[in-house]
N, C-alpha and C positions, 0 to 999 in steps of 0.2 A: 843635627836632630836625628838623622838617620843612624848615626853611630850610636846615639843614645838608646834609641829604640831597639837596636840589634844587641847591644850590652844588656839591655833590661831583659829581653827575650831569652839569651844565652844564660845570663847570670841568675835570674829570679824565677823565671817560669818554666824554663826547660828542665832543671833538675828535678823539681817536684813531680813534673808530669812523666819524666822517665821512671822515677821511683813508684810512682801510681801505677804506670803501665806494667812494670816489673812485678809489682804486687798482685794485680789482677791476672797476670799470665801464670802465677804460681811459679816464678823464678827467684824469688828470695830464699835464702837458706832458712830453714825452720828446724832443722835437726838439733835436738836439745843434747845429745851425747857429745858433740864436738864443743871445743872450748870457744867461747865467742871471741871475735876479733877485739883488740885492744882498744879501737876506736868506739867500737860498740859498748864496751864495758864503761869506758870513761864517760860516754854520752848518757848512758843509762844512770850512772852514779850521780852525775851532776843533775840530770832531771828529777831524779828522787829527792835529792838533798834540797834543791831549790822549791820543788812542790812542798815538801815537808816544812822548810823554813815559812813558806808563803800561808800554808794553811793551818798550821798548829798555832793555837793561841798561847800567848805567853802566860803560863799559869805558875804560881808558887807552889812548889811542893809542901804539902802540909806537915810531912815527917822530917825532924832534924837529922843532919848527917851524924850518925853514930856508928860506932863498929856494929852494934846490935842490928841496926836497921840495914846496914850494908850486908851484913850476914843474912839477914832474911831475905835481902834480893837476891844474894847468891843462891840461897836454898830454892827460891822461886825459879831461878835460872836453870839450876839442875833438874828441878821437877818438869818443867815445861819446855825448856829452850835448848838444851845442850844437844839433843838429838839431831838438830838440824844446824846449831850454830858452833858445835864443838865445845870443848872446855879450856882451861887455861893451858893445858898441855897437850892436848890432842884434837887434830881436825875431825870433823864428822865426815866419814867416808860417805854417808847417805847425802849429806847437804853439800858436798863438793862434786858429787858426780851425777845425783838423779834429778836436780833442780836446775832450771834455767830461767832466769840468770842464776848463776851458782849463789849459794847461801854464804853471806860473810860468816868469817870464822873469827869470833871475837877475841880468842886467846892470842890470835896473831894480827889481826886487824881490827882493834876496837873501834865501835862507833864513836865519832868524834862530834856528837851533837849534845846540846844541853838537856836536862832530865825532861823538860816539858815537852821537847820534840819526839824523845823516845816513848814517852807516855802516850803521846798520841798516836805513834805508829803502833804501839801495842794495842790500844783501843780500836784503831780504824784499819790498821792493816796496810799493805801496799798491793795495788792491783797487779795482776799478771806476774807475782813473783812466788806464789805460795805462803807469802805471809799474811794469813788471815786476820781479820779484825776480831778481837776477842770481847768486844763489848756484848753483853754483860758477863761473859765467862771468866774474867779474871776481876778480883775485887779491886776497888779503888786503892786500898791499902797495899795489896800486892803489887799492883800495876806501878804505884809511885815508889815502892822500895825496889823493885827490879829496875825501873828507870833511873833511880839513884845510883843503883851499883853499876849498871851499864854506862852511865854517863862519867863514871870515875874510874873506870879501868886502868887508865893510865896514871892515876895517882891515889891508889889505895892505901889505906893504913898498912903498916906490915903484918899485923895479925891477920886481916882480911885478904891481903895479897898471899899470904902463906897458904890461906885455906883455899884461895881460888887456884893457885898453882898445884894443890895436892890432887892426886886423883880421886875422884868420888868413888864411893862404895856402890 
C-alpha cells in the first residue's frame, strides 16, 4: 500500500504541483519570438482538434459543392484570411513569426477538418491563438463557402486548384 501511495504522489500529484509552482514563480517560457517546442505544438494541436470536435455541432452545409461555391470560398479566403494563413504558394511572414502559437499555413498544411468544424471555428474563434470569432462579422453564406473551400484543400477540382495555386493580385 505504501508503494501505491508513493507512486500516486510521484506520478499524479507531483508533476502538476511542480508545473503550478513554476507558473506562479514566473519560470515558464512565455517568449513568443522563439519557436515552440515540438511537444508543445503537438499538445496544443491535439487539444484544439479534440475541443473543436467535441464542441462543434454536426451541421449540414446548405450550399452544394460546386466550382463556383469553392471559388467564392477562395475569394473570401483571399479577402479575409491569407494575411495570416498564407496562400497556396506563399507562407505569411506575419503569421509564421508574429503569432504564438504560429498560424497554420494552409497552402502547406491544410486543415484536415470537416466543413462543419471549420465553420464553427470561423464563427467562434480559438482562444489564445489570435483567431477571433467572426460572428456576426462574416455572413452565413461566406462562412459556409469558406469552410467548404478549406475542408477540400487536399481534393480541389483542377480549375479551383489552379486558381488556389495562382498568386493573388
